[in-house]
N, CA, C and O atoms as a GROMACS GRO file, in nm:
protein
  464
    1UNK      N    1   0.516   6.402   7.969
    1UNK     CA    2   0.490   6.452   7.838
    1UNK      C    3   0.554   6.327   7.730
    1UNK      O    4   0.487   6.288   7.634
    2UNK      N    5   0.671   6.280   7.756
    2UNK     CA    6   0.713   6.200   7.648
    2UNK      C    7   0.643   6.070   7.634
    2UNK      O    8   0.641   6.011   7.526
    3UNK      N    9   0.588   6.023   7.739
    3UNK     CA   10   0.492   5.910   7.733
    3UNK      C   11   0.379   5.959   7.659
    3UNK      O   12   0.351   5.880   7.569
    4UNK      N   13   0.307   6.052   7.662
    4UNK     CA   14   0.207   6.100   7.586
    4UNK      C   15   0.244   6.103   7.423
    4UNK      O   16   0.172   6.060   7.333
    5UNK      N   17   0.356   6.154   7.411
    5UNK     CA   18   0.422   6.152   7.261
    5UNK      C   19   0.425   6.008   7.213
    5UNK      O   20   0.372   5.981   7.106
    6UNK      N   21   0.479   5.923   7.280
    6UNK     CA   22   0.505   5.778   7.237
    6UNK      C   23   0.364   5.710   7.232
    6UNK      O   24   0.346   5.621   7.150
    7UNK      N   25   0.274   5.744   7.306
    7UNK     CA   26   0.140   5.690   7.296
    7UNK      C   27   0.061   5.760   7.170
    7UNK      O   28  -0.018   5.696   7.101
    8UNK      N   29   0.082   5.864   7.152
    8UNK     CA   30   0.004   5.925   7.024
    8UNK      C   31   0.074   5.888   6.890
    8UNK      O   32   0.011   5.879   6.784
    9UNK      N   33   0.217   5.864   6.902
    9UNK     CA   34   0.290   5.799   6.798
    9UNK      C   35   0.243   5.671   6.749
    9UNK      O   36   0.230   5.648   6.629
   10UNK      N   37   0.218   5.589   6.841
   10UNK     CA   38   0.158   5.450   6.834
   10UNK      C   39   0.028   5.459   6.772
   10UNK      O   40   0.004   5.405   6.664
   11UNK      N   41  -0.064   5.535   6.844
   11UNK     CA   42  -0.187   5.547   6.813
   11UNK      C   43  -0.196   5.604   6.637
   11UNK      O   44  -0.268   5.547   6.554
   12UNK      N   45  -0.130   5.697   6.613
   12UNK     CA   46  -0.129   5.743   6.468
   12UNK      C   47  -0.085   5.624   6.374
   12UNK      O   48  -0.147   5.592   6.272
   13UNK      N   49   0.037   5.558   6.424
   13UNK     CA   50   0.061   5.440   6.344
   13UNK      C   51  -0.039   5.340   6.307
   13UNK      O   52  -0.054   5.286   6.197
   14UNK      N   53  -0.109   5.320   6.423
   14UNK     CA   54  -0.230   5.198   6.411
   14UNK      C   55  -0.332   5.259   6.324
   14UNK      O   56  -0.376   5.188   6.233
   15UNK      N   57  -0.385   5.398   6.340
   15UNK     CA   58  -0.469   5.445   6.259
   15UNK      C   59  -0.446   5.419   6.093
   15UNK      O   60  -0.527   5.369   6.015
   16UNK      N   61  -0.317   5.467   6.066
   16UNK     CA   62  -0.256   5.476   5.952
   16UNK      C   63  -0.264   5.346   5.878
   16UNK      O   64  -0.302   5.338   5.761
   17UNK      N   65  -0.222   5.229   5.961
   17UNK     CA   66  -0.211   5.114   5.923
   17UNK      C   67  -0.359   5.038   5.897
   17UNK      O   68  -0.370   4.945   5.817
   18UNK      N   69  -0.470   5.088   5.975
   18UNK     CA   70  -0.590   5.035   5.957
   18UNK      C   71  -0.654   5.083   5.850
   18UNK      O   72  -0.747   5.025   5.794
   19UNK      N   73  -0.596   5.215   5.810
   19UNK     CA   74  -0.661   5.290   5.690
   19UNK      C   75  -0.644   5.225   5.559
   19UNK      O   76  -0.732   5.224   5.472
   20UNK      N   77  -0.521   5.167   5.546
   20UNK     CA   78  -0.449   5.086   5.449
   20UNK      C   79  -0.539   4.959   5.424
   20UNK      O   80  -0.586   4.933   5.313
   21UNK      N   81  -0.560   4.881   5.539
   21UNK     CA   82  -0.624   4.757   5.548
   21UNK      C   83  -0.757   4.756   5.518
   21UNK      O   84  -0.810   4.656   5.470
   22UNK      N   85  -0.827   4.873   5.542
   22UNK     CA   86  -0.980   4.892   5.530
   22UNK      C   87  -1.021   4.920   5.370
   22UNK      O   88  -1.134   4.907   5.324
   23UNK      N   89  -0.906   4.961   5.300
   23UNK     CA   90  -0.944   4.985   5.166
   23UNK      C   91  -0.962   4.849   5.087
   23UNK      O   92  -0.888   4.753   5.103
   24UNK      N   93  -1.084   4.852   4.989
   24UNK     CA   94  -1.097   4.753   4.892
   24UNK      C   95  -1.035   4.777   4.767
   24UNK      O   96  -1.039   4.894   4.728
   25UNK      N   97  -0.974   4.685   4.691
   25UNK     CA   98  -0.911   4.686   4.577
   25UNK      C   99  -1.032   4.676   4.475
   25UNK      O  100  -1.109   4.580   4.483
   26UNK      N  101  -1.048   4.765   4.390
   26UNK     CA  102  -1.150   4.760   4.278
   26UNK      C  103  -1.135   4.633   4.197
   26UNK      O  104  -1.238   4.577   4.159
   27UNK      N  105  -1.012   4.581   4.166
   27UNK     CA  106  -1.006   4.474   4.080
   27UNK      C  107  -1.089   4.334   4.102
   27UNK      O  108  -1.109   4.249   4.015
   28UNK      N  109  -1.129   4.331   4.228
   28UNK     CA  110  -1.204   4.210   4.248
   28UNK      C  111  -1.324   4.198   4.164
   28UNK      O  112  -1.360   4.085   4.131
   29UNK      N  113  -1.391   4.302   4.126
   29UNK     CA  114  -1.502   4.309   4.033
   29UNK      C  115  -1.480   4.261   3.887
   29UNK      O  116  -1.579   4.244   3.816
   30UNK      N  117  -1.362   4.240   3.841
   30UNK     CA  118  -1.327   4.184   3.724
   30UNK      C  119  -1.377   4.036   3.699
   30UNK      O  120  -1.349   3.951   3.783
   31UNK      N  121  -1.445   4.004   3.594
   31UNK     CA  122  -1.491   3.881   3.585
   31UNK      C  123  -1.370   3.797   3.546
   31UNK      O  124  -1.277   3.847   3.483
   32UNK      N  125  -1.372   3.661   3.586
   32UNK     CA  126  -1.276   3.554   3.552
   32UNK      C  127  -1.320   3.473   3.431
   32UNK      O  128  -1.439   3.459   3.402
   33UNK      N  129  -1.222   3.422   3.366
   33UNK     CA  130  -1.234   3.362   3.248
   33UNK      C  131  -1.296   3.218   3.278
   33UNK      O  132  -1.243   3.149   3.366
   34UNK      N  133  -1.393   3.176   3.216
   34UNK     CA  134  -1.430   3.017   3.241
   34UNK      C  135  -1.374   2.950   3.129
   34UNK      O  136  -1.294   2.861   3.155
   35UNK      N  137  -1.404   2.979   2.991
   35UNK     CA  138  -1.346   2.907   2.901
   35UNK      C  139  -1.285   2.998   2.781
   35UNK      O  140  -1.324   3.114   2.788
   36UNK      N  141  -1.203   2.972   2.678
   36UNK     CA  142  -1.194   3.017   2.587
   36UNK      C  143  -1.195   2.922   2.457
   36UNK      O  144  -1.152   2.807   2.462
   37UNK      N  145  -1.248   2.982   2.339
   37UNK     CA  146  -1.252   2.903   2.210
   37UNK      C  147  -1.208   2.950   2.091
   37UNK      O  148  -1.250   3.063   2.067
   38UNK      N  149  -1.138   2.902   2.008
   38UNK     CA  150  -1.071   2.961   1.908
   38UNK      C  151  -1.122   2.889   1.757
   38UNK      O  152  -1.157   2.771   1.755
   39UNK      N  153  -1.123   2.953   1.665
   39UNK     CA  154  -1.131   2.915   1.528
   39UNK      C  155  -1.032   2.968   1.429
   39UNK      O  156  -1.018   3.090   1.427
   40UNK      N  157  -0.976   2.908   1.362
   40UNK     CA  158  -0.875   2.951   1.261
   40UNK      C  159  -0.862   2.865   1.139
   40UNK      O  160  -0.818   2.750   1.131
   41UNK      N  161  -0.921   2.961   1.023
   41UNK     CA  162  -0.905   2.884   0.905
   41UNK      C  163  -0.842   3.004   0.808
   41UNK      O  164  -0.806   3.115   0.846
   42UNK      N  165  -0.836   2.955   0.677
   42UNK     CA  166  -0.762   3.037   0.585
   42UNK      C  167  -0.854   3.183   0.586
   42UNK      O  168  -0.976   3.169   0.569
   43UNK      N  169  -0.812   3.294   0.600
   43UNK     CA  170  -0.869   3.408   0.582
   43UNK      C  171  -0.965   3.457   0.715
   43UNK      O  172  -1.013   3.570   0.718
   44UNK      N  173  -0.984   3.362   0.816
   44UNK     CA  174  -1.064   3.384   0.934
   44UNK      C  175  -0.993   3.339   1.059
   44UNK      O  176  -0.931   3.234   1.072
   45UNK      N  177  -1.013   3.437   1.154
   45UNK     CA  178  -0.982   3.388   1.317
   45UNK      C  179  -1.074   3.444   1.390
   45UNK      O  180  -1.123   3.555   1.370
   46UNK      N  181  -1.107   3.345   1.506
   46UNK     CA  182  -1.213   3.388   1.589
   46UNK      C  183  -1.160   3.341   1.737
   46UNK      O  184  -1.098   3.237   1.756
   47UNK      N  185  -1.191   3.426   1.826
   47UNK     CA  186  -1.148   3.385   1.963
   47UNK      C  187  -1.288   3.436   2.052
   47UNK      O  188  -1.329   3.552   2.046
   48UNK      N  189  -1.340   3.354   2.116
   48UNK     CA  190  -1.467   3.373   2.210
   48UNK      C  191  -1.418   3.318   2.343
   48UNK      O  192  -1.373   3.206   2.369
   49UNK      N  193  -1.444   3.455   2.443
   49UNK     CA  194  -1.417   3.407   2.559
   49UNK      C  195  -1.533   3.421   2.657
   49UNK      O  196  -1.601   3.524   2.652
   50UNK      N  197  -1.561   3.326   2.746
   50UNK     CA  198  -1.682   3.324   2.818
   50UNK      C  199  -1.647   3.354   2.974
   50UNK      O  200  -1.555   3.289   3.024
   51UNK      N  201  -1.710   3.441   3.046
   51UNK     CA  202  -1.676   3.496   3.182
   51UNK      C  203  -1.775   3.435   3.278
   51UNK      O  204  -1.887   3.394   3.246
   52UNK      N  205  -1.721   3.433   3.407
   52UNK     CA  206  -1.795   3.364   3.522
   52UNK      C  207  -1.919   3.453   3.544
   52UNK      O  208  -2.016   3.402   3.599
   53UNK      N  209  -1.922   3.589   3.503
   53UNK     CA  210  -2.036   3.663   3.542
   53UNK      C  211  -2.174   3.646   3.409
   53UNK      O  212  -2.266   3.726   3.391
   54UNK      N  213  -2.154   3.544   3.350
   54UNK     CA  214  -2.250   3.529   3.237
   54UNK      C  215  -2.224   3.608   3.109
   54UNK      O  216  -2.298   3.584   3.014
   55UNK      N  217  -2.143   3.686   3.098
   55UNK     CA  218  -2.102   3.756   2.972
   55UNK      C  219  -2.004   3.689   2.880
   55UNK      O  220  -1.952   3.586   2.922
   56UNK      N  221  -1.972   3.734   2.764
   56UNK     CA  222  -1.873   3.677   2.655
   56UNK      C  223  -1.833   3.789   2.585
   56UNK      O  224  -1.902   3.891   2.591
   57UNK      N  225  -1.712   3.786   2.506
   57UNK     CA  226  -1.683   3.857   2.439
   57UNK      C  227  -1.614   3.787   2.316
   57UNK      O  228  -1.532   3.699   2.342
   58UNK      N  229  -1.641   3.819   2.181
   58UNK     CA  230  -1.575   3.757   2.069
   58UNK      C  231  -1.487   3.857   1.975
   58UNK      O  232  -1.525   3.969   1.938
   59UNK      N  233  -1.395   3.813   1.951
   59UNK     CA  234  -1.284   3.890   1.863
   59UNK      C  235  -1.266   3.834   1.737
   59UNK      O  236  -1.197   3.731   1.735
   60UNK      N  237  -1.319   3.880   1.614
   60UNK     CA  238  -1.340   3.831   1.481
   60UNK      C  239  -1.243   3.900   1.408
   60UNK      O  240  -1.214   4.017   1.436
   61UNK      N  241  -1.180   3.829   1.298
   61UNK     CA  242  -1.091   3.885   1.188
   61UNK      C  243  -1.112   3.821   1.064
   61UNK      O  244  -1.117   3.698   1.070
   62UNK      N  245  -1.127   3.872   0.958
   62UNK     CA  246  -1.132   3.821   0.834
   62UNK      C  247  -1.090   3.908   0.733
   62UNK      O  248  -1.060   4.022   0.766
   63UNK      N  249  -1.083   3.871   0.605
   63UNK     CA  250  -1.042   3.944   0.501
   63UNK      C  251  -1.101   4.104   0.499
   63UNK      O  252  -1.040   4.199   0.449
   64UNK      N  253  -1.199   4.110   0.549
   64UNK     CA  254  -1.257   4.253   0.546
   64UNK      C  255  -1.212   4.340   0.676
   64UNK      O  256  -1.244   4.458   0.687
   65UNK      N  257  -1.143   4.277   0.763
   65UNK     CA  258  -1.104   4.355   0.887
   65UNK      C  259  -1.144   4.272   1.008
   65UNK      O  260  -1.161   4.150   1.008
   66UNK      N  261  -1.159   4.356   1.114
   66UNK     CA  262  -1.166   4.282   1.254
   66UNK      C  263  -1.292   4.369   1.325
   66UNK      O  264  -1.320   4.485   1.293
   67UNK      N  265  -1.358   4.296   1.423
   67UNK     CA  266  -1.450   4.354   1.488
   67UNK      C  267  -1.476   4.260   1.623
   67UNK      O  268  -1.422   4.150   1.636
   68UNK      N  269  -1.559   4.314   1.714
   68UNK     CA  270  -1.564   4.245   1.841
   68UNK      C  271  -1.715   4.261   1.869
   68UNK      O  272  -1.773   4.365   1.838
   69UNK      N  273  -1.782   4.150   1.931
   69UNK     CA  274  -1.932   4.151   1.972
   69UNK      C  275  -1.921   4.085   2.113
   69UNK      O  276  -1.835   4.002   2.142
   70UNK      N  277  -2.011   4.128   2.191
   70UNK     CA  278  -2.024   4.097   2.329
   70UNK      C  279  -2.187   4.059   2.357
   70UNK      O  280  -2.280   4.074   2.278
   71UNK      N  281  -2.190   4.016   2.469
   71UNK     CA  282  -2.326   3.990   2.514
   71UNK      C  283  -2.345   3.905   2.633
   71UNK      O  284  -2.270   3.924   2.729
   72UNK      N  285  -2.444   3.806   2.638
   72UNK     CA  286  -2.456   3.739   2.762
   72UNK      C  287  -2.480   3.586   2.703
   72UNK      O  288  -2.513   3.570   2.586
   73UNK      N  289  -2.460   3.474   2.796
   73UNK     CA  290  -2.499   3.343   2.782
   73UNK      C  291  -2.554   3.287   2.890
   73UNK      O  292  -2.557   3.329   3.006
   74UNK      N  293  -2.606   3.169   2.835
   74UNK     CA  294  -2.668   3.066   2.958
   74UNK      C  295  -2.628   2.937   2.923
   74UNK      O  296  -2.632   2.907   2.804
   75UNK      N  297  -2.591   2.857   3.002
   75UNK     CA  298  -2.548   2.730   2.993
   75UNK      C  299  -2.413   2.726   3.059
   75UNK      O  300  -2.355   2.823   3.109
   76UNK      N  301  -2.368   2.595   3.052
   76UNK     CA  302  -2.218   2.554   3.111
   76UNK      C  303  -2.102   2.514   3.007
   76UNK      O  304  -2.086   2.401   2.962
   77UNK      N  305  -2.019   2.634   2.972
   77UNK     CA  306  -1.928   2.622   2.862
   77UNK      C  307  -1.835   2.531   2.875
   77UNK      O  308  -1.751   2.518   2.785
   78UNK      N  309  -1.834   2.450   2.993
   78UNK     CA  310  -1.725   2.370   3.031
   78UNK      C  311  -1.771   2.227   3.004
   78UNK      O  312  -1.689   2.135   3.006
   79UNK      N  313  -1.901   2.205   2.978
   79UNK     CA  314  -1.956   2.070   2.967
   79UNK      C  315  -2.024   2.065   2.808
   79UNK      O  316  -2.036   2.167   2.739
   80UNK      N  317  -2.064   1.934   2.764
   80UNK     CA  318  -2.104   1.913   2.644
   80UNK      C  319  -2.270   1.954   2.659
   80UNK      O  320  -2.330   1.922   2.762
   81UNK      N  321  -2.328   2.018   2.564
   81UNK     CA  322  -2.482   2.045   2.563
   81UNK      C  323  -2.476   2.175   2.500
   81UNK      O  324  -2.376   2.227   2.451
   82UNK      N  325  -2.627   2.236   2.509
   82UNK     CA  326  -2.641   2.349   2.478
   82UNK      C  327  -2.627   2.481   2.535
   82UNK      O  328  -2.677   2.499   2.646
   83UNK      N  329  -2.566   2.576   2.478
   83UNK     CA  330  -2.560   2.710   2.544
   83UNK      C  331  -2.625   2.811   2.442
   83UNK      O  332  -2.610   2.806   2.320
   84UNK      N  333  -2.706   2.912   2.515
   84UNK     CA  334  -2.766   3.004   2.432
   84UNK      C  335  -2.695   3.129   2.445
   84UNK      O  336  -2.666   3.177   2.555
   85UNK      N  337  -2.664   3.184   2.330
   85UNK     CA  338  -2.596   3.322   2.329
   85UNK      C  339  -2.687   3.444   2.300
   85UNK      O  340  -2.766   3.434   2.207
   86UNK      N  341  -2.682   3.541   2.362
   86UNK     CA  342  -2.780   3.667   2.368
   86UNK      C  343  -2.667   3.760   2.333
   86UNK      O  344  -2.580   3.789   2.415
   87UNK      N  345  -2.668   3.807   2.205
   87UNK     CA  346  -2.587   3.926   2.143
   87UNK      C  347  -2.644   4.052   2.207
   87UNK      O  348  -2.763   4.073   2.230
   88UNK      N  349  -2.536   4.137   2.236
   88UNK     CA  350  -2.585   4.284   2.290
   88UNK      C  351  -2.683   4.362   2.159
   88UNK      O  352  -2.741   4.468   2.183
   89UNK      N  353  -2.691   4.305   2.042
   89UNK     CA  354  -2.758   4.357   1.923
   89UNK      C  355  -2.896   4.297   1.931
   89UNK      O  356  -2.977   4.328   1.843
   90UNK      N  357  -2.932   4.217   2.027
   90UNK     CA  358  -3.054   4.160   1.997
   90UNK      C  359  -3.056   4.011   1.943
   90UNK      O  360  -3.150   3.936   1.965
   91UNK      N  361  -2.956   3.979   1.880
   91UNK     CA  362  -2.961   3.844   1.805
   91UNK      C  363  -2.936   3.733   1.922
   91UNK      O  364  -2.875   3.752   2.027
   92UNK      N  365  -3.000   3.609   1.874
   92UNK     CA  366  -2.960   3.496   1.977
   92UNK      C  367  -2.952   3.388   1.888
   92UNK      O  368  -3.013   3.372   1.783
   93UNK      N  369  -2.861   3.311   1.949
   93UNK     CA  370  -2.784   3.176   1.887
   93UNK      C  371  -2.775   3.082   1.992
   93UNK      O  372  -2.742   3.111   2.107
   94UNK      N  373  -2.811   2.949   1.943
   94UNK     CA  374  -2.773   2.835   2.025
   94UNK      C  375  -2.672   2.756   1.954
   94UNK      O  376  -2.677   2.723   1.836
   95UNK      N  377  -2.570   2.725   2.048
   95UNK     CA  378  -2.473   2.635   2.018
   95UNK      C  379  -2.468   2.524   2.089
   95UNK      O  380  -2.504   2.520   2.207
   96UNK      N  381  -2.420   2.422   2.021
   96UNK     CA  382  -2.416   2.290   2.077
   96UNK      C  383  -2.272   2.248   2.109
   96UNK      O  384  -2.207   2.223   2.008
   97UNK      N  385  -2.210   2.235   2.222
   97UNK     CA  386  -2.056   2.191   2.237
   97UNK      C  387  -2.081   2.018   2.243
   97UNK      O  388  -2.160   1.949   2.309
   98UNK      N  389  -1.977   1.984   2.142
   98UNK     CA  390  -1.991   1.843   2.113
   98UNK      C  391  -1.831   1.804   2.132
   98UNK      O  392  -1.748   1.877   2.185
   99UNK      N  393  -1.809   1.684   2.080
   99UNK     CA  394  -1.662   1.632   2.073
   99UNK      C  395  -1.623   1.577   1.933
   99UNK      O  396  -1.706   1.515   1.866
  100UNK      N  397  -1.498   1.600   1.888
  100UNK     CA  398  -1.459   1.530   1.746
  100UNK      C  399  -1.315   1.496   1.788
  100UNK      O  400  -1.242   1.585   1.829
  101UNK      N  401  -1.281   1.393   1.780
  101UNK     CA  402  -1.155   1.327   1.795
  101UNK      C  403  -1.094   1.364   1.946
  101UNK      O  404  -0.976   1.395   1.966
  102UNK      N  405  -1.183   1.356   2.035
  102UNK     CA  406  -1.136   1.374   2.185
  102UNK      C  407  -1.137   1.523   2.214
  102UNK      O  408  -1.103   1.566   2.324
  103UNK      N  409  -1.175   1.603   2.112
  103UNK     CA  410  -1.156   1.755   2.139
  103UNK      C  411  -1.301   1.825   2.137
  103UNK      O  412  -1.382   1.814   2.045
  104UNK      N  413  -1.318   1.896   2.253
  104UNK     CA  414  -1.454   1.978   2.260
  104UNK      C  415  -1.476   2.089   2.141
  104UNK      O  416  -1.376   2.158   2.117
  105UNK      N  417  -1.555   2.107   2.090
  105UNK     CA  418  -1.596   2.206   1.983
  105UNK      C  419  -1.731   2.236   1.960
  105UNK      O  420  -1.818   2.153   1.985
  106UNK      N  421  -1.760   2.368   1.905
  106UNK     CA  422  -1.895   2.410   1.872
  106UNK      C  423  -1.883   2.470   1.731
  106UNK      O  424  -1.775   2.517   1.696
  107UNK      N  425  -1.998   2.472   1.639
  107UNK     CA  426  -1.996   2.552   1.525
  107UNK      C  427  -2.068   2.675   1.554
  107UNK      O  428  -2.159   2.680   1.637
  108UNK      N  429  -2.023   2.781   1.480
  108UNK     CA  430  -2.095   2.914   1.480
  108UNK      C  431  -2.078   2.985   1.368
  108UNK      O  432  -1.967   3.031   1.343
  109UNK      N  433  -2.187   3.005   1.284
  109UNK     CA  434  -2.168   3.068   1.168
  109UNK      C  435  -2.071   3.000   1.064
  109UNK      O  436  -1.990   3.058   0.991
  110UNK      N  437  -2.093   2.883   1.072
  110UNK     CA  438  -2.003   2.796   0.968
  110UNK      C  439  -1.856   2.768   0.992
  110UNK      O  440  -1.783   2.708   0.913
  111UNK      N  441  -1.819   2.824   1.121
  111UNK     CA  442  -1.674   2.805   1.156
  111UNK      C  443  -1.671   2.705   1.288
  111UNK      O  444  -1.770   2.689   1.359
  112UNK      N  445  -1.576   2.657   1.306
  112UNK     CA  446  -1.553   2.530   1.388
  112UNK      C  447  -1.480   2.589   1.512
  112UNK      O  448  -1.364   2.623   1.488
  113UNK      N  449  -1.526   2.609   1.645
  113UNK     CA  450  -1.444   2.660   1.756
  113UNK      C  451  -1.414   2.544   1.837
  113UNK      O  452  -1.495   2.454   1.860
  114UNK      N  453  -1.277   2.551   1.887
  114UNK     CA  454  -1.218   2.448   1.962
  114UNK      C  455  -1.199   2.513   2.084
  114UNK      O  456  -1.177   2.634   2.093
  115UNK      N  457  -1.208   2.433   2.184
  115UNK     CA  458  -1.171   2.475   2.338
  115UNK      C  459  -1.034   2.475   2.349
  115UNK      O  460  -0.960   2.387   2.304
  116UNK      N  461  -0.992   2.593   2.420
  116UNK     CA  462  -0.833   2.602   2.457
  116UNK      C  463  -0.814   2.555   2.582
  116UNK      O  464  -0.701   2.552   2.631
   0.00000   0.00000   0.00000
């Protein structure tokens, strides 16, 4: 009887251990940051973050307050060239990543965003 109790205890411990190993962490679905770009001028601050799942988020603040915009993009935000931005509100913008004094940047709505 003691042998059966020991075997049962070992089996129960194994089942419990496998139950924890078998659970997947939901955080794996969070996108990773590819690049972050910032613009800072008197009265204006913008931060645009591009993610590896093809989405972006821009946080903008100016004298009138702050807001965020989101959407999708196509292109490689780590290299020079064209990136097409598809805002969630239906607008589209093409930005060109260039270099100035060895720093990568793009212009968007009269502001210059530099790669961080």
